[in-house]
C-alpha positions in Angstrom: 0.2 0.1 -0.1 1.3 3.5 -0.8 -0.2 4.6 2.4 1.6 2.6 4.9 4.9 2.4 2.8 5.3 5.4 1.4 3.5 7.8 3.3 0.9 8.6 0.6 -2.4 7.0 0.3 -3.6 4.3 -2.3 -2.1 1.2 -3.8 -1.3 -0.7 -6.6 -1.0 -4.3 -7.5 1.9 -5.7 -9.3 1.4 -9.3 -10.8 1.5 -11.3 -13.7 -2.0 -10.4 -16.2 -3.7 -13.5 -15.2 -3.5 -12.4 -11.3 -4.6 -8.8 -12.4 -7.4 -10.4 -14.2 -8.6 -12.5 -11.7 -8.7 -9.6 -8.9 -10.4 -7.5 -11.6 -13.4 -10.1 -11.8 -13.5 -10.8 -8.2 -12.7 -7.7 -6.0 -15.6 -5.2 -6.6 -13.8 -2.6 -4.4 -11.0 -2.5 -6.9 -13.1 -2.6 -9.9 -15.0 0.3 -8.8 -11.8 2.7 -7.5 -10.3 5.1 -9.8 -6.8 5.5 -10.8 -4.7 7.9 -8.6 -4.4 11.4 -9.2 -1.2 12.8 -10.4 -0.4 14.7 -7.2 -0.7 11.4 -5.5 1.3 9.7 -7.9 4.1 12.8 -7.7 4.4 12.0 -3.9 4.4 8.7 -4.3 7.5 8.9 -6.6 9.3 11.3 -4.6 9.2 9.1 -1.7 10.1 6.1 -3.8 13.2 7.8 -4.9 14.2 9.1 -1.5 13.8 5.6 0.1 15.8 4.0 -2.5 18.8 5.9 -1.4 18.1 6.1 2.3 17.9 3.8 5.2 17.5 6.2 7.7 13.6 5.8 8.1 13.5 2.1 7.9 16.6 1.4 10.3 14.6 4.3 12.9 11.3 2.2 12.2 13.1 -0.6 13.4 14.8 0.9 16.1 11.5 2.3 17.6 9.5 -1.0 17.3 12.2 -2.9 18.9 12.5 -0.2 21.9 8.9 -0.2 22.2 8.6 -4.1 22.5 11.5 -3.9 25.1 9.3 -1.3 27.2 6.4 -3.3 26.9 8.0 -6.5 28.1 9.8 -4.8 30.7 6.5 -3.4 32.1 4.8 -6.8 32.3 2.7 -6.1 29.2 1.5 -9.2 27.4 3.5 -8.0 23.8 3.7 -10.9 21.1 7.2 -11.5 19.8 7.8 -10.6 16.4 10.2 -10.1 13.6 8.7 -7.1 12.2 7.7 -3.5 12.8 4.2 -4.5 14.5 4.4 -4.5 18.0 0.8 -6.7 18.6 0.1 -6.2 22.2 -2.5 -9.3 23.3 -5.7 -8.6 24.8 -7.7 -11.6 23.9 -11.2 -10.0 24.7 -12.7 -7.8 21.9 -14.3 -5.6 24.4 -11.7 -4.8 26.5 -9.4 -4.0 23.3 -11.9 -1.5 22.3 -12.3 0.0 25.5 -8.2 0.4 26.2 -8.3 2.0 22.3 -11.2 4.4 23.6 -9.3 5.1 26.7 -5.7 5.7 25.1 -7.5 7.9 22.4 -9.6 10.0 25.0 -7.2 10.5 28.1 -3.9 10.3 26.2 -4.6 11.4 22.6 -2.8 8.2 21.3 -4.7 6.1 18.6 -4.1 2.7 18.5 -6.3 0.2 16.4 -8.2 -2.9 18.3 -7.5 -5.9 15.9 -10.5 -8.4 16.1 -11.8 -11.5 14.4 -12.0 -12.1 11.6 -8.8 -10.4 11.2 -7.5 -12.7 14.4 -9.0 -15.9 15.7 -11.4 -15.0 18.8 -9.8 -15.2 21.9 -6.6 -13.3 20.4 -7.7 -9.9 20.0 -4.9 -7.4 20.6 -3.8 -3.7 20.0 -1.4 -3.2 17.3 1.2 -0.4 17.6 3.2 0.7 14.6 6.1 3.0 15.9 7.9 5.0 13.5 11.4 6.8 13.1 10.0 10.1 14.9 8.4 8.5 18.0 11.1 9.1 20.6 11.6 6.9 23.5 9.8 9.5 25.9 6.8 9.0 23.8 7.1 5.3 24.5 7.9 5.7 27.9 4.8 7.9 28.2 2.6 5.2 26.2 4.1 2.1 28.3 2.9 4.0 31.5 -0.5 4.7 30.1 -0.9 1.2 29.2 0.3 -0.3 32.4 -2.4 2.1 34.3 -5.0 1.4 31.8 -4.4 -2.5 32.4 -4.4 -1.9 36.3 -7.6 0.0 36.0 -9.6 -2.5 33.9 -8.2 -5.5 36.0 -9.4 -3.8 39.1 -12.8 -3.2 37.7 -13.1 -7.2 36.7 -11.9 -8.2 40.1 -14.4 -6.0 41.7 
């Protein structure tokens, strides 16, 4: 996708003619979309050209993901080990995942997407964090502290 990978929006498919034909035939969301505007294509092209010569952003994202995973682990939060830039925090309940997401946004100004069934199997609901190179250690410490506090608050309510 051009949004996640290149900071613009939209996407494209690179495949052989048969695969593209299958997607055109069976993916109505793809069939009824229009091509990217020239402005978006120019933005994507500039981003691709930059990233072909720079690994600073990728290295920064990998470092931020490793730091956040480490902070979550040190705080006793149920982080799933991964080898990617995605930092999944296991919740195991769709209502609790949504509640934590809502509290983070309302009280801390942090947006995180809860990931629920059917994206993941029931009982493995999670919050999916994707830190970027601009997320510094102080931000990640604040997030970790907020999650520890929210987790404790929700556990206390459940126990009562």
